[in-house]
NUGU-653600 format. One line per 3 residues: number of its first residue (from 1); their letters; for each residue x, y, z of C-alpha. Coordinates in nm, 4 decimals, padded with zeros to 6 digits. Example, Ala and Ser with C-alpha at 12.3 -4.5 7.8 and 13.67 -1.06 7.14 Angstrom:
1	AS	01.2300:-00.4500:00.7800 ~ 01.3670:-00.1060:00.7140;
// end
This chain:
1	XXX	05.2983:-07.1035:03.6376 ~ 05.5946:-06.9478:03.7766 ~ 05.6333:-06.7556:03.4135;
4	XXX	05.2590:-06.6563:03.4134 ~ 05.3371:-06.4781:03.7988 ~ 05.6451:-06.3173:03.5862;
7	XXX	05.4564:-06.1653:03.3392 ~ 05.1694:-06.0603:03.5316 ~ 05.4169:-05.8871:03.7553;
10	XXX	05.5797:-05.7448:03.4357 ~ 05.2387:-05.6305:03.3073 ~ 05.1776:-05.4363:03.6434;
13	XXX	05.5057:-05.2630:03.6431 ~ 05.4089:-05.1664:03.2797 ~ 05.0785:-05.0269:03.4085;
16	XXX	05.2659:-04.8346:03.6745 ~ 05.4981:-04.6788:03.4243 ~ 05.2065:-04.5524:03.2299;
19	XXX	05.0544:-04.4282:03.5103 ~ 05.3498:-04.2273:03.6462 ~ 05.4182:-04.0746:03.3070;
22	XXX	05.0356:-03.9739:03.3014 ~ 05.0546:-03.7883:03.6345 ~ 05.3843:-03.6389:03.5292;
25	XXX	05.2110:-03.4895:03.2146 ~ 04.9484:-03.3276:03.4109 ~ 05.1829:-03.1767:03.6564;
28	XXX	05.4210:-03.0551:03.3880 ~ 05.2055:-02.8802:03.0813 ~ 05.3766:-02.9069:02.7551;
31	XXX	05.3306:-02.5351:02.6634 ~ 05.5763:-02.3500:02.9038 ~ 05.3691:-01.9978:02.8313;
34	XXX	05.0660:-02.1846:02.9266 ~ 05.2105:-02.3689:03.2855 ~ 05.1952:-02.1593:03.5865;
37	XXX	05.5411:-02.0863:03.7674 ~ 05.6551:-02.3449:04.0215 ~ 05.6940:-02.2307:04.3571;
40	XXX	06.0322:-02.4014:04.3864 ~ 06.2373:-02.5770:04.1497 ~ 06.1628:-02.9198:04.0737;
43	XXX	06.4352:-03.1910:04.2021 ~ 06.4208:-03.4548:03.9628 ~ 06.5537:-03.6789:04.2498;
46	XXX	06.2268:-03.6546:04.4187 ~ 06.0292:-03.8396:04.1523 ~ 05.9765:-04.1711:04.2300;
49	XXX	06.1072:-04.4055:03.9653 ~ 05.8928:-04.7452:03.8601 ~ 06.0048:-05.0614:03.9826;
52	XXX	06.1749:-05.2608:03.6773 ~ 06.0113:-05.4943:03.4624 ~ 06.1056:-05.8361:03.5678;
55	XXX	06.2671:-06.0462:03.2705 ~ 06.0815:-06.3401:03.1964 ~ 06.3044:-06.6773:03.2352;
58	XXX	06.5027:-06.8038:02.9449 ~ 06.5330:-06.4496:02.8085 ~ 06.9020:-06.2866:02.8456;
61	XXX	06.8995:-06.0192:03.0495 ~ 07.1076:-05.8242:02.8077 ~ 06.9090:-05.8660:02.5243;
64	XXX	06.8267:-05.5261:02.3586 ~ 06.4618:-05.4103:02.3211 ~ 06.3081:-05.3955:01.9536;
67	XXX	06.4655:-05.0758:01.8027 ~ 06.7343:-05.0329:02.0432 ~ 07.1335:-05.1061:02.0183;
70	XXX	07.2580:-05.4258:02.1649 ~ 07.4679:-05.3513:02.4684 ~ 07.8289:-05.4651:02.4425;
73	XXX	07.8936:-05.8279:02.4635 ~ 07.5148:-05.9094:02.3743 ~ 07.4576:-06.1204:02.0890;
76	XXX	07.3269:-06.0137:01.7862 ~ 06.9475:-05.9966:01.7215 ~ 06.8363:-06.3005:01.5228;
79	XXX	06.5831:-06.2933:01.1978 ~ 06.3034:-06.4230:01.4591 ~ 06.3281:-06.0909:01.6697;
82	XXX	06.0293:-05.8881:01.6650 ~ 06.0292:-05.6523:01.3730 ~ 06.1069:-05.2535:01.4126;
85	XXX	05.7549:-05.1079:01.3625 ~ 05.7318:-04.8591:01.0739 ~ 05.6159:-04.5311:01.1217;
88	XXX	05.4585:-04.3762:00.8115 ~ 05.5543:-04.0072:00.7722 ~ 05.2497:-03.7838:00.7954;
91	XXX	05.0869:-03.6674:00.4779 ~ 05.1839:-03.3202:00.3512 ~ 04.8821:-03.0880:00.3694;
94	XXX	04.7520:-03.0109:00.0207 ~ 04.8178:-02.6312:-00.0635 ~ 04.4665:-02.4833:-00.1078;
97	XXX	04.4508:-02.1688:-00.3371 ~ 04.2777:-01.8764:-00.1508 ~ 03.9668:-01.7428:-00.2726;
100	XXX	03.9646:-01.4986:-00.5507 ~ 03.8423:-01.1517:-00.4248 ~ 03.4579:-01.0681:-00.4474;
103	XXX	03.3807:-00.9358:-00.7580 ~ 03.3200:-00.5768:-00.7020 ~ 03.2366:-00.4430:-01.0716;
106	XXX	02.9379:-00.4900:-01.2915 ~ 02.8363:-00.4126:-01.6521 ~ 02.6129:-00.1254:-01.6445;
109	XXX	02.2220:-00.2329:-01.7426 ~ 02.1487:00.1314:-01.8641 ~ 01.9960:00.0688:-02.2277;
112	XXX	02.1188:00.4542:-02.2851 ~ 02.4616:00.4179:-02.4978 ~ 02.7318:00.5520:-02.3429;
115	XXX	02.8430:00.7929:-02.6591 ~ 02.5420:00.9344:-02.8498 ~ 02.5391:01.2650:-03.0666;
118	XXX	02.4490:01.4638:-02.7574 ~ 02.7243:01.3538:-02.5415 ~ 02.9551:01.5826:-02.5695;
121	XXX	02.7343:01.8640:-02.4823 ~ 02.5578:01.6545:-02.1660 ~ 02.9033:01.5850:-02.0322;
124	XXX	03.0215:01.9544:-02.0723 ~ 02.7096:02.0684:-01.9340 ~ 02.7450:01.8023:-01.6064;
127	XXX	03.1323:01.9408:-01.6031 ~ 03.0198:02.2844:-01.5052 ~ 02.7482:02.1766:-01.2439;
130	XXX	03.0313:01.9355:-01.1293 ~ 03.2455:02.2556:-01.1158 ~ 03.0131:02.4507:-00.9325;
133	XXX	02.9756:02.1802:-00.6634 ~ 03.3464:02.2120:-00.6054 ~ 03.3640:02.5685:-00.5964;
136	XXX	03.0671:02.5677:-00.2865 ~ 03.2892:02.3664:-00.0915 ~ 03.2468:02.0187:-00.2511;
139	XXX	03.1106:01.6939:-00.0437 ~ 03.2662:01.5027:00.2639 ~ 03.5383:01.2671:00.1433;
142	XXX	03.5871:01.0981:00.4951 ~ 03.2513:00.8644:00.4731 ~ 03.3350:00.5560:00.6628;
145	XXX	03.2460:00.1850:00.5609 ~ 02.8748:00.1574:00.6729 ~ 02.6067:-00.1186:00.6072;
148	XXX	02.2341:-00.1766:00.6704 ~ 02.2627:-00.1508:01.0677 ~ 02.4589:00.1558:01.0661;
151	XXX	02.3485:00.4701:01.2837 ~ 02.4242:00.7806:01.3893 ~ 02.6618:01.0912:01.2476;
154	XXX	02.8476:00.8494:00.9664 ~ 02.4989:00.7901:00.8188 ~ 02.4206:01.1488:00.8313;
157	XXX	02.7353:01.2040:00.6594 ~ 02.6639:00.9534:00.3759 ~ 02.3352:01.0918:00.3502;
160	XXX	02.5070:01.4390:00.3094 ~ 02.7227:01.2992:00.0460 ~ 02.4602:01.1389:-00.1815;
163	XXX	02.2026:01.4441:-00.1763 ~ 02.5222:01.6761:-00.3131 ~ 02.5667:01.4659:-00.6092;
166	XXX	02.1562:01.3658:-00.6525 ~ 02.1417:01.0452:-00.5654 ~ 01.9248:01.1395:-00.2688;
169	XXX	01.6799:01.4019:-00.1766 ~ 01.8026:01.6750:-00.0014 ~ 01.5017:01.6649:00.2335;
172	XXX	01.6280:01.2907:00.3681 ~ 01.9703:01.4298:00.4768 ~ 01.8156:01.6617:00.6702;
175	XXX	01.6799:01.6195:01.0394 ~ 01.7033:01.3559:01.3362 ~ 01.5941:01.0938:01.0622;
178	XXX	01.9178:01.1433:00.8569 ~ 02.1085:00.9598:01.1651 ~ 01.9445:00.6279:01.0616;
181	XXX	01.9496:00.3659:00.7767 ~ 01.6234:00.3289:00.6016 ~ 01.5340:00.1645:00.2557;
184	XXX	01.5592:00.5065:00.0767 ~ 01.9427:00.5396:00.1557 ~ 01.9974:00.1553:00.0467;
187	XXX	01.8280:00.2893:-00.2898 ~ 02.0768:00.6073:-00.2931 ~ 02.3870:00.3933:-00.2428;
190	XXX	02.2619:00.1507:-00.5294 ~ 02.2098:00.4336:-00.7944 ~ 02.5600:00.5876:-00.6665;
193	XXX	02.7062:00.2209:-00.7340 ~ 02.5097:00.1674:-01.0639 ~ 02.6881:00.5027:-01.1927;
196	XXX	03.0286:00.3684:-01.0890 ~ 03.0099:00.0518:-01.2911 ~ 02.9848:-00.1297:-00.9864;
199	XXX	02.7725:-00.4082:-00.8056 ~ 02.4618:-00.2678:-00.6575 ~ 02.5017:-00.4141:-00.3243;
202	XXX	02.3557:-00.1483:-00.1407 ~ 02.7051:-00.1482:00.1384 ~ 02.9396:00.1044:00.1465;
205	XXX	03.2625:-00.0964:00.1528 ~ 03.5815:-00.1459:-00.0983 ~ 03.5739:00.0066:-00.4203;
208	XXX	03.2208:00.1876:-00.3066 ~ 03.3957:00.3716:-00.0261 ~ 03.6944:00.4533:-00.2579;
211	XXX	03.4586:00.5891:-00.5083 ~ 03.2439:00.7981:-00.2525 ~ 03.5654:00.9569:-00.1414;
214	XXX	03.6772:01.1047:-00.4507 ~ 03.6969:01.4840:-00.4173 ~ 03.4410:01.6544:-00.6305;
217	XXX	03.6930:01.8559:-00.8375 ~ 03.8446:01.4952:-00.9558 ~ 03.4790:01.4439:-01.0905;
220	XXX	03.4487:01.7896:-01.2728 ~ 03.8449:01.7317:-01.4324 ~ 03.7167:01.3775:-01.5989;
223	XXX	03.3775:01.5420:-01.6999 ~ 03.5608:01.8126:-01.8838 ~ 03.8741:01.6183:-02.0150;
226	XXX	03.5889:01.3711:-02.1696 ~ 03.3921:01.6298:-02.3151 ~ 03.6950:01.8063:-02.4813;
229	XXX	03.8085:01.4620:-02.6009 ~ 03.4666:01.3849:-02.8202 ~ 03.3729:01.7504:-02.8678;
232	XXX	03.4881:01.7980:-03.2383 ~ 03.4204:01.4294:-03.3343 ~ 03.2069:01.3539:-03.6461;
235	XXX	03.0738:01.0000:-03.5861 ~ 02.8053:00.8705:-03.8216 ~ 02.6088:00.6837:-03.5427;
238	XXX	02.2922:00.5637:-03.7816 ~ 02.0604:00.3088:-03.6631 ~ 02.3526:00.0380:-03.5719;
241	XXX	02.6868:00.1121:-03.4304 ~ 02.9424:-00.0148:-03.2075 ~ 03.0997:00.1478:-02.8616;
244	XXX	03.4035:00.0543:-02.6712 ~ 03.4522:00.2817:-02.3668 ~ 03.7928:00.1794:-02.2687;
247	XXX	03.7748:00.2958:-01.8783 ~ 03.4587:00.0929:-01.8950 ~ 03.6079:-00.1995:-02.0483;
250	XXX	03.2244:-00.2655:-02.2232 ~ 03.1495:-00.3067:-02.5858 ~ 02.7872:-00.1891:-02.6797;
253	XXX	02.6081:-00.2715:-02.9866 ~ 02.3553:-00.0070:-03.0382 ~ 02.0590:-00.0167:-03.2394;
256	XXX	01.8147:00.2386:-03.3030 ~ 01.9560:00.4251:-02.9764 ~ 01.9312:00.1871:-02.7441;
259	XXX	02.2010:-00.0813:-02.6299 ~ 02.0619:-00.4081:-02.7396 ~ 02.4116:-00.6019:-02.6285;
262	XXX	02.6494:-00.4975:-02.3687 ~ 02.9614:-00.7106:-02.3284 ~ 03.2927:-00.7225:-02.0834;
265	XXX	03.5703:-00.6236:-02.2603 ~ 03.9435:-00.6872:-02.2065 ~ 04.1421:-00.3650:-02.3440;
268	XXX	04.5093:-00.2361:-02.3301 ~ 04.7568:-00.2411:-02.0386 ~ 04.9036:00.0564:-01.9000;
271	XXX	05.2090:00.0105:-02.1303 ~ 05.0290:-00.0796:-02.4508 ~ 04.7093:00.1246:-02.4101;
274	XXX	04.4115:00.1082:-02.6721 ~ 04.3889:00.3804:-02.8770 ~ 04.0989:00.6032:-02.9567;
277	XXX	03.9578:00.5322:-03.3389 ~ 03.6699:00.5109:-03.5346 ~ 03.6517:00.2596:-03.8122;
280	XXX	03.4039:00.0451:-04.0144 ~ 03.3595:-00.3359:-03.9055 ~ 03.4064:-00.4875:-04.2579;
283	XXX	03.4116:-00.8784:-04.1861 ~ 03.4347:-01.1629:-03.9579 ~ 03.7128:-01.3744:-03.9533;
286	XXX	03.6663:-01.7435:-03.8299 ~ 03.9571:-01.9437:-03.7343 ~ 04.2003:-01.6345:-03.7761;
289	XXX	04.5878:-01.6589:-03.7892 ~ 04.7661:-01.4162:-03.5490 ~ 05.0395:-01.2044:-03.6898;
292	XXX	05.2741:-01.1162:-03.4499 ~ 05.3400:-00.7387:-03.4079 ~ 05.7274:-00.6426:-03.4655;
295	XXX	05.6883:-00.4448:-03.1055 ~ 05.5975:-00.7742:-02.9532 ~ 05.8852:-00.9606:-03.1437;
298	XXX	06.1344:-00.7324:-03.0105 ~ 06.0464:-00.6783:-02.6680 ~ 05.8753:-01.0667:-02.6155;
301	XXX	05.9524:-01.3133:-02.8454 ~ 06.3317:-01.2525:-02.8922 ~ 06.4008:-01.2333:-02.5150;
304	XXX	06.1933:-01.5601:-02.4666 ~ 06.3621:-01.7444:-02.7091 ~ 06.7101:-01.6829:-02.5805;
307	XXX	06.5805:-01.8286:-02.2364 ~ 06.3552:-02.1146:-02.4088 ~ 06.4453:-02.1912:-02.7668;
310	XXX	06.1174:-02.4382:-02.7817 ~ 05.8900:-02.1533:-02.7031 ~ 05.7639:-02.0777:-03.0968;
313	XXX	05.7300:-02.4418:-03.1760 ~ 05.4871:-02.5133:-02.8539 ~ 05.2920:-02.1865:-02.9497;
316	XXX	05.2750:-02.3139:-03.2849 ~ 05.4225:-01.9992:-03.4672 ~ 05.6073:-01.9998:-03.7775;
319	XXX	05.8765:-01.7779:-03.9008 ~ 05.8426:-01.6988:-04.2562 ~ 06.0598:-01.4995:-04.4991;
322	XXX	05.9626:-01.2477:-04.7120 ~ 05.8586:-01.5134:-04.9892 ~ 05.6601:-01.6901:-04.7584;
325	XXX	05.9018:-01.9694:-04.7066 ~ 05.9150:-02.1076:-04.3347 ~ 06.2400:-02.0420:-04.1507;
328	XXX	06.3847:-02.3060:-03.8862 ~ 06.4216:-02.1036:-03.5715 ~ 06.7200:-02.2530:-03.5085;
331	XXX	06.8718:-02.0734:-03.8158 ~ 06.8002:-01.7352:-03.6465 ~ 07.0274:-01.5509:-03.4107;
334	XXX	06.8400:-01.4848:-03.1224 ~ 07.1154:-01.2588:-02.9168 ~ 07.0145:-01.0260:-03.2488;
337	XXX	06.6924:-00.8043:-03.3565 ~ 06.7191:-01.0077:-03.6817 ~ 06.3735:-01.1802:-03.6044;
340	XXX	06.2278:-00.8809:-03.6355 ~ 06.2908:-00.8894:-03.9938 ~ 06.0549:-01.1913:-04.0654;
343	XXX	05.6915:-01.2559:-04.0371 ~ 05.6076:-01.4419:-03.7023 ~ 05.2362:-01.6057:-03.7750;
346	XXX	05.0671:-01.8226:-03.5138 ~ 04.8333:-02.1190:-03.6514 ~ 04.4774:-02.0995:-03.6108;
349	XXX	04.3291:-02.3410:-03.3542 ~ 04.2333:-02.3921:-02.9867 ~ 04.5633:-02.2070:-02.8736;
352	XXX	04.5640:-01.9412:-03.0894 ~ 04.5867:-01.5761:-02.9445 ~ 04.2799:-01.4518:-03.1194;
355	XXX	04.0665:-01.7414:-03.0112 ~ 03.8178:-01.8515:-03.3023 ~ 03.6934:-01.5174:-03.4114;
358	XXX	03.8788:-01.2097:-03.5368 ~ 03.6111:-00.8675:-03.5787 ~ 03.7802:-00.6661:-03.8952;
361	XXX	03.7701:-00.3139:-03.8525 ~ 04.0761:-00.1679:-04.0894 ~ 04.2341:00.1367:-03.9237;
364	XXX	04.5876:00.2951:-03.9063 ~ 04.6501:00.1420:-03.5529 ~ 04.6094:-00.1879:-03.6986;
367	XXX	04.3933:-00.2942:-03.3831 ~ 04.0737:-00.4970:-03.3786 ~ 03.8508:-00.6929:-03.1335;
370	XXX	03.8412:-01.0641:-03.1001 ~ 03.8141:-01.3705:-02.9124 ~ 04.0640:-01.5006:-02.6652;
373	XXX	04.1717:-01.8515:-02.4977 ~ 04.1850:-01.6851:-02.1696 ~ 03.8138:-01.6493:-02.0974;
376	XXX	03.9044:-01.6482:-01.7503 ~ 04.0321:-01.2979:-01.7147 ~ 03.6703:-01.1700:-01.8013;
379	XXX	03.5614:-01.2371:-01.4234 ~ 03.8299:-00.9873:-01.2957 ~ 03.7370:-00.6474:-01.1945;
382	XXX	04.0857:-00.4995:-01.3859 ~ 04.0795:-00.6035:-01.7195 ~ 04.3208:-00.3595:-01.8578;
385	XXX	04.5446:-00.6688:-01.9979 ~ 04.5808:-00.6682:-02.3402 ~ 04.8556:-00.5178:-02.6208;
388	XXX	04.6482:-00.2602:-02.7529 ~ 04.3355:-00.4623:-02.9065 ~ 04.0144:-00.5572:-02.7296;
391	XXX	03.8767:-00.8917:-02.6259 ~ 03.5177:-00.9526:-02.6352 ~ 03.3529:-01.1779:-02.3878;
394	XXX	03.0477:-01.2354:-02.5708 ~ 03.2335:-01.2650:-02.9313 ~ 02.9898:-01.5437:-03.0590;
397	XXX	02.6887:-01.3439:-03.0065 ~ 02.8651:-01.0380:-03.1219 ~ 02.9503:-01.1477:-03.4372;
400	XXX	02.5947:-01.2851:-03.4963 ~ 02.4548:-00.9594:-03.4281 ~ 02.7229:-00.7692:-03.6825;
403	XXX	02.6508:-01.0415:-03.9439 ~ 02.2658:-00.9612:-03.9173 ~ 02.1689:-00.9200:-04.3066;
406	XXX	02.4096:-01.0846:-04.4066 ~ 02.3101:-01.4213:-04.5987 ~ 02.6094:-01.5797:-04.6993;
409	XXX	02.5424:-01.8782:-04.4339 ~ 02.5256:-02.2354:-04.4663 ~ 02.1692:-02.1933:-04.4436;
412	XXX	02.1125:-01.8489:-04.4980 ~ 02.1452:-01.5931:-04.2336 ~ 02.3990:-01.6266:-03.9639;
415	XXX	02.3582:-01.6857:-03.6464 ~ 02.5340:-01.8091:-03.3300 ~ 02.4763:-02.1757:-03.3875;
418	XXX	02.5574:-02.1754:-03.7634 ~ 02.9233:-01.9469:-03.6621 ~ 02.9878:-02.2515:-03.3961;
421	XXX	02.9416:-02.4951:-03.6669 ~ 03.1647:-02.3278:-03.9193 ~ 03.4345:-02.2851:-03.6757;
424	XXX	03.4385:-02.6734:-03.5376 ~ 03.5116:-02.7323:-03.9148 ~ 03.8676:-02.5779:-03.8566;
427	XXX	03.9288:-02.4217:-04.1790 ~ 03.9917:-02.0393:-04.2055 ~ 03.6952:-01.8164:-04.3421;
430	XXX	03.6070:-01.4512:-04.4030 ~ 03.2613:-01.3427:-04.4105 ~ 03.2620:-01.0103:-04.5296;
433	XXX	02.9229:-00.8148:-04.4042 ~ 02.6711:-00.7239:-04.6505 ~ 02.6347:-00.3487:-04.4532;
436	XXX	02.9757:-00.2303:-04.2541 ~ 02.8871:-00.1168:-03.9024 ~ 03.0418:00.2089:-03.7561;
439	XXX	03.2415:00.1431:-03.4518 ~ 03.4396:00.3780:-03.2435 ~ 03.6616:00.3342:-02.9405;
442	XXX	03.6537:00.6396:-02.6819 ~ 03.8083:00.7288:-02.3646 ~ 03.5532:00.8456:-02.1300;
445	XXX	03.6513:00.8239:-01.7858 ~ 03.3104:01.0669:-01.7344 ~ 03.0031:01.0787:-01.9142;
448	XXX	02.6613:01.2515:-01.8792 ~ 02.3224:01.0369:-01.9941 ~ 02.0387:01.2158:-02.1269;
451	XXX	01.8662:01.2096:-01.7700 ~ 02.1436:01.4350:-01.6039 ~ 02.3292:01.1405:-01.4070;
454	XXX	02.7061:01.1644:-01.4429 ~ 02.8800:00.8348:-01.4966 ~ 03.2441:00.7797:-01.3875;
457	XXX	03.5186:00.5349:-01.4035 ~ 03.8818:00.5001:-01.3147 ~ 04.1623:00.7219:-01.5237;
460	XXX	04.3949:00.4090:-01.5867 ~ 04.5833:00.5525:-01.8654 ~ 04.6346:00.8711:-01.6911;
463	XXX	04.5002:01.0980:-01.9714 ~ 04.2813:01.3192:-01.7558 ~ 04.5693:01.4016:-01.5272;
466	XXX	04.7722:01.5173:-01.8328 ~ 04.4939:01.7229:-01.9670 ~ 04.5311:02.0622:-01.9336;
469	XXX	04.2060:02.1719:-01.7620 ~ 04.2433:02.5476:-01.7943 ~ 04.2576:02.5572:-02.1740;
472	XXX	03.9500:02.6899:-02.3193 ~ 04.0252:02.6097:-02.6841 ~ 03.9152:02.2427:-02.7670;
475	XXX	04.2185:02.0480:-02.8985 ~ 04.2588:01.8805:-03.2016 ~ 04.0608:01.5550:-03.2549;
478	XXX	04.2583:01.2507:-03.1232 ~ 04.1234:01.0325:-03.3433 ~ 04.3465:00.8686:-03.5974;
481	XXX	04.1254:00.8096:-03.8884 ~ 03.8231:01.0024:-04.0104 ~ 03.5512:00.7611:-04.1011;
484	XXX	03.4749:00.6950:-04.4727 ~ 03.1043:00.6228:-04.5370 ~ 03.1620:00.3627:-04.7973;
487	XXX	03.2210:00.0234:-04.6505 ~ 03.6016:-00.0867:-04.6210 ~ 03.7711:-00.3551:-04.7441;
490	XXX	03.8496:-00.6249:-04.5182 ~ 04.1871:-00.6837:-04.4281 ~ 04.2585:-01.0555:-04.3053;
493	X	04.5722:-01.1762:-04.1085;
// end
């Protein structure tokens, strides 16, 4: 009975400690910045201390509490003592990758090809029109971010900007009504976005805002420079041909004057720009190998092997001598340029840099179009990422279109399904086109369509800025190869 009274008294003391601690926590906020300044310094001696907890009978007064060190002279804790509670460490929060930025670019849905027999003349005419706009004072280049609910002078400036370039009727940019946003203005913004290769959101922000604030003089220069680059080019357009506009990072399959397929592309980066060429697509290579260019061996493979001797083996890249015999990477002195004297060839397969399909188009620059294992890169706005060749997002559909009329497939004609089935077999195969298809890679940062509308893309390679806009004579054609009318023989890697 006495022991129960002592235990009750101890519990009451413990409750008093908890109550006192709660009262003290309310009196002293944990965040010093959030606590009001005290009227006077708190005297610790003034804080009432709780009564000591009575020790039950039979328990030595000097015994330590669980987890504490025993006082001097106290007997050591026995195995029957209460175990020390184990507090699990808090779990580290998982790192969450930030969401990717919203996609701002979009493939054009215009059925008109980027490049036709009339493009040079139409683009030169548009260059004159934009030069006249610039001479007349240009357009506002201080447009502010705006959306559907905007009102006021900023909306009027936007209307005037779009009217000068022809996306909005001039009458809609005048009067009190020009201060308010309406459906006509939304449509005009979307027309502007379509010409710039941007998503048609109707909202003025991000890339749209940046494009609106490009001066008229820059647009005139882009059109003039682009017109000069294609002015003297002779190209056999025919019923079927392919256009790769490098600044637009797009591939167009053109048939009877209409774009029947348009694909996103990845083109050369600034240090390895894709060239302006003309050629013929002669064959489709399935499950191709990749022969590493000497420039890549020198600039990338040799430094990589110095740091990571197992790199070539992991990437399934073999070293071959002049007779085709394989050489052990350990026999190469990677501190020198000796490896550039060998052929480095990557095996075909899932990890091959060319993917499962290579579009063979013989040319002096030895560039081509192909598949890629890094398909996620097609979802980015910036697609200037290759070493000069062009990767095609819809390469299976594209290859099937090129092979139309070629009847050497397993069941006759080739289509996407038969290509996929053949690729699955894993064997290398070269399919020669019955009729070769002309292909041209152009660098058009500005071009005009038949309706007079001007389209623009960024001058990533800086060719417009480097051009002499004052010259009156057209430069020599920049194309490395004059097209031949006869089909070209396939070159297989």
